[in-house]
Steps between C-alpha positions, in 0.01 A plus 500: 500500500233717339510862615140488622579211733816674628308819577230301679762327715661832588166650599418198714807543722421641846612859554814556707429534873431849625775645715440462871496807725849635567627327184586835346870511398721605791651776287177695541539510880756724672804365675662161442311173539558287806512162333233250608637272767375306801365746752401769248131536413389731221696784345786662691721770350843608622616861501868470592695772681224760501695822559457753778587868503416526872806535719574189703256276310660234281385366168328164536307232319123524475277210395142545380225237494206573271165329558342239275354662192718810517643442150166394352384720214158521663660672801712747306318797655480356852696666780598327822561583866856445618663348808861597579679230705830547682762221505375426150757227432290290741165570335477254208815300435651237733829523310549862616321479837686497830568134588276410205189596697265730309164669556336317205342837419456394137318177584281662766404801288440284192262278696311791657459675165377187324255431784369856481596578859709803401518703181805442280799683651859569400763410763833683501774327697776743602821312579696604804870593501782489758343824632180320601501619863556862399244487218227344711523728806378862504682578824827398663516250783774606744523145636726328250452154651173312514375304796664186357832692477508501121601829337212688345657825378368849559292530184298810428505548122141388450363839398749512213408146398129589499579805292666275242205260498239777471679742268713275279394133512124551505499741203713248308252222577205723410657578162595142421186318618127568483458606860237691687740754647269666752553473875196278558635243252857494632603276789825426679590191702803380688605267777733551796685827434311506171189536713652802674575678173150415372352670807732793435359527147160576651666782697739639240317431171127495579419658164659202322429187704143452621512136610765359733589156635757459777563128551696415816630858519816556706323699771812474715684744272608813686312398811167471320507861387263427212221429749553834673512687168170350391346558842588869481388544140323210337540481121184430304554216252191363331584153631770382742582134568728411792577153633752329726564135578492392862824306453710797394728713713370515859265789565426595141147360510429722801656793315260440212206509739622831645542638150147396405354657814683824426366549149161332467270725706453870550426780253808417292477124551504264205200297613406228253769615258742317732549125520735383776553145619731272690554177307514182711818309420617778270876526458731761350560353157366485147310169532298643789436827316405319181240296689302818581571690178164416345319678782737796481436545128126462545497768769707738288329450166158339531230735379325486835742438785323363804496704819793410719453407863753600766822299522403142445659160495487337161343154481737204490 
C-alpha cells in the first residue's frame, strides 16, 4: 500500500474517546479503591485501620466517597465541603452494612449533585468498633438496661472520640483530599447514638463542625440529658437537622418536640437554622433514614437553605 494512502487512512481514524470524569487512575487518589460492585455508585476509597493516639479510641476503617468530577483535570483546583458520617460501614456498601441495609449515601449524593440541588461534597464514613456505645456517648448512663431490658452499657467516651475525629482524622482527610476545611464547610451526621455524638460535636467542637444532622437520635440516653444540656446552654451551629420517626421507641417523637421547643426561640435560639420534624411511618433503620437523606443533605449543603418551620410532620 502506498505510504500516502496509509497516512490518509491513519488520519481518517476517529480519535480515542476522551476519558470520562473520575476516570483518572486510582493510584492518583489516596487510600485503596473499593472495587465497583452492585450497590456502589461513584468513587469510594478505603483507608483501613486509621490509627488513633487518643486513649480509649481504637483504630478503625474509614471510607471516603468523592463526588462526580472530583478527579477531572478541570476540577484540579476545586475544594469541597465535607460530611462526616458515623457508622460509616452502613453508608455506601451493602456488603459491609448491618443486615445488608445501607444509607445509599453515594447514590443520593450523586443524584443531588448531578441535579444541581447541592454542591459537590465529600462524604467520610467512619466505621464503628466494638466500643460503639462508649464512642457515641459524651456522658455515662447509670441505667445499664434499656426499657426493653437489653444491655446498653454505661458509655461516656464520646469526648475522646470527638477529639480523635477533630484532631487526627479530620487533618488526615484535609491533607489527603481537596477539602474546604473551615467550620462552615464541615458537617457531621449520625443516627441513633450516632445522632447523640453528632449533637455533642456542636457542644464540644463548635470551631470544627458548623453543620449537624441528628437522625433518630437516642434521646433516651441518660434520661434525655442532652435536651437539658442544650436548654441550659444552646450551641450555635450554622444549621441543625433533627428528625424522628413516629414508629420508633415510644415517646421519642414527643422528646423531639420538647427538644425543639427548648432550643428554637429566645435570644440564644436557633430559629430558622433548625429543622426538626416527626416523620410519619418512620422507623429506626437505614431504609427509613435513606428515604429522607436527600432532604437532610439539601438542608445541610444547599446554598440557600429554606427557613425551617417548627416541628413538622413530613409528607407521606
